[in-house]
C-alpha positions in Angstrom: 92.5 47.4 71.3 95.1 47.2 68.6 96.2 50.2 66.6 93.6 52.4 64.9 93.7 52.0 60.9 93.8 55.0 58.7 92.2 53.3 55.7 90.3 50.3 54.8 92.9 48.9 52.7 95.3 49.2 55.6 92.7 47.1 57.7 92.4 44.5 55.2 96.0 44.2 54.5 96.4 43.8 58.4 93.9 40.9 58.3 95.8 39.1 55.3 99.1 39.2 57.1 98.1 38.8 60.6 99.2 35.9 62.5 98.2 36.6 66.0 94.6 36.1 67.2 91.8 38.5 66.8 91.2 40.4 70.0 88.0 39.4 72.3 85.6 42.3 71.9 83.0 41.3 74.2 85.6 40.4 77.0 86.9 44.0 76.8 83.5 45.5 77.8 82.7 46.6 81.5 81.0 44.1 83.6 78.5 46.5 85.2 75.3 45.7 83.3 74.3 49.6 83.6 77.1 50.7 81.2 76.0 52.6 78.2 77.4 54.5 75.5 75.9 57.5 73.8 76.1 57.4 70.0 74.9 59.3 67.0 74.0 56.6 64.3 72.1 55.5 61.2 69.8 52.7 61.8 69.7 50.5 58.7 66.1 49.8 57.2 64.8 46.4 56.5 65.4 46.9 52.8 69.0 48.1 53.4 69.8 44.9 55.6 68.8 42.2 53.0 72.3 41.8 51.6 74.0 42.3 54.8 71.8 39.7 56.5 73.0 36.9 54.0 76.5 37.7 54.6 76.0 37.7 58.3 74.4 34.4 58.4 77.5 32.8 56.7 79.6 34.1 59.9 77.5 32.0 62.3 79.9 28.9 61.8 82.7 30.5 63.4 81.8 29.9 67.2 84.1 32.8 68.4 82.0 35.4 66.5 78.5 36.5 67.5 76.5 37.9 64.7 74.5 41.1 65.4 70.9 41.0 65.4 68.9 42.9 63.1 67.8 45.6 65.6 71.6 46.2 66.2 72.6 46.9 62.5 73.7 50.5 62.3 76.4 52.9 61.0 78.0 54.9 63.8 78.5 58.7 62.9 79.8 59.9 66.1 80.5 58.0 69.4 80.3 60.2 72.6 81.7 57.8 75.0 80.1 56.1 78.3 77.4 58.1 80.1 75.9 57.6 83.5 72.4 56.2 83.9 71.2 59.5 85.2 72.9 61.6 82.6 70.6 64.4 81.1 71.3 64.2 77.3 68.9 66.7 76.3 71.6 69.2 75.6 73.3 66.7 73.5 70.2 66.1 71.6 69.7 69.8 70.7 73.3 70.4 70.0 73.4 67.6 67.3 70.0 69.1 65.8 71.6 72.5 65.5 74.7 71.0 64.0 73.0 68.9 61.5 70.6 71.6 60.4 70.3 71.6 56.6 71.9 68.1 55.9 70.0 66.6 52.9 69.1 62.9 53.0 71.6 60.9 51.4 72.4 57.4 50.1 74.7 54.7 51.9 76.7 52.0 50.0 78.0 49.0 51.5 80.5 47.9 48.7 82.5 45.3 50.4 83.6 43.4 53.6 86.4 44.1 56.0 87.9 43.2 59.3 89.1 45.3 62.5 90.8 43.9 65.3 87.6 42.8 67.1 84.7 42.9 64.4 83.8 41.8 61.1 82.4 45.0 59.1 81.0 46.1 55.9 82.7 49.2 54.5 80.0 52.1 54.4 80.2 54.8 51.5 78.4 58.2 51.5 79.1 61.6 51.1 76.5 62.9 53.6 77.9 60.3 56.2 81.2 62.0 56.1 79.5 65.6 56.3 77.5 64.5 59.2 80.3 63.1 61.1 82.5 66.2 60.3 79.7 68.5 62.1 79.1 66.1 64.8 82.5 65.3 65.6 84.9 67.5 64.0 88.0 65.3 63.5 87.1 62.6 61.0 91.1 61.9 59.9 90.4 58.3 61.4 86.8 57.9 60.6 86.1 54.6 58.9 82.5 54.4 58.4 81.3 50.9 58.8 78.5 48.5 59.8 79.7 45.9 62.2 78.3 42.4 61.1 79.8 40.2 63.9 81.7 40.9 67.1 84.5 38.6 68.4 83.8 36.7 71.9 87.1 35.0 72.3 90.5 35.6 70.8 89.9 34.1 67.1 92.2 32.4 64.6 92.7 34.8 61.6 93.1 32.1 59.3 89.7 30.8 60.0 88.3 34.3 59.2 90.3 34.7 56.1 89.0 31.4 54.6 85.4 32.7 55.2 85.9 36.0 53.9 88.2 36.2 50.9 85.5 34.4 48.6 82.8 36.8 49.5 85.0 40.1 50.2 83.9 42.0 47.1 80.0 40.9 47.4 78.1 44.0 46.9 75.9 44.4 50.2 73.3 46.8 49.0 72.3 50.6 49.8 70.1 52.4 51.8 68.6 55.7 51.9 69.2 57.8 54.9 66.5 60.2 56.1 67.2 60.5 59.9 70.2 60.3 62.2 69.3 59.3 65.8 71.2 59.9 69.2 70.9 56.7 71.0 72.0 55.3 74.2 73.2 51.8 73.8 73.8 49.1 76.5 77.5 48.3 76.3 78.4 45.7 79.2 79.4 42.2 78.5 75.7 41.0 79.2 73.9 43.6 77.5 75.9 44.7 74.4 73.3 43.4 71.7 70.2 44.6 73.8 68.0 47.1 72.3 68.9 50.6 72.6 67.2 53.7 73.8 66.4 56.5 71.1 67.2 59.7 72.9 66.6 61.9 69.9 66.1 62.2 66.4 67.2 64.4 63.6 65.1 64.3 60.1 67.1 65.2 57.2 65.4 67.6 54.9 
């Protein structure tokens, strides 16, 4: 994977100047179909998905991009890495509940599109999201909250993507009200990445 960006402005400027192909996200995943990652995430509601889905559908003509299905649209709060199938994650759930205790519901905004090395994303804004990430992970210096709309399945020409994104870059993509954060086991192999995840625990915000 390419270098980590420190801001959304940096990632967008990188796309505008990029000559080398985008990297292959799916090709970099494990082949083992049992591979899964544990992730604290915010699932996006049907109401919150409306503007995102319209933009996602416009990416389908690029055959090296794989648009994400509705059930996979989410904002990551804290990734915990790969876990073994037999891992007991009850302690992770309880620890997360304790850290998130007292966090109030908050609103997410998706103000514009952007691009990382391996994905087209919608930027996400929300003070509660930053606080949740701080509580669950601690180090948020490189935390760029986003919602992935499409993953790369092959090295893709950046010029094609610039042509697709520039006219719609600043399209407001909607808002969503967050009332829960979930710890999920997300399939993460080349063949299972977009399969349904398993909700291991929920924290309801009050």
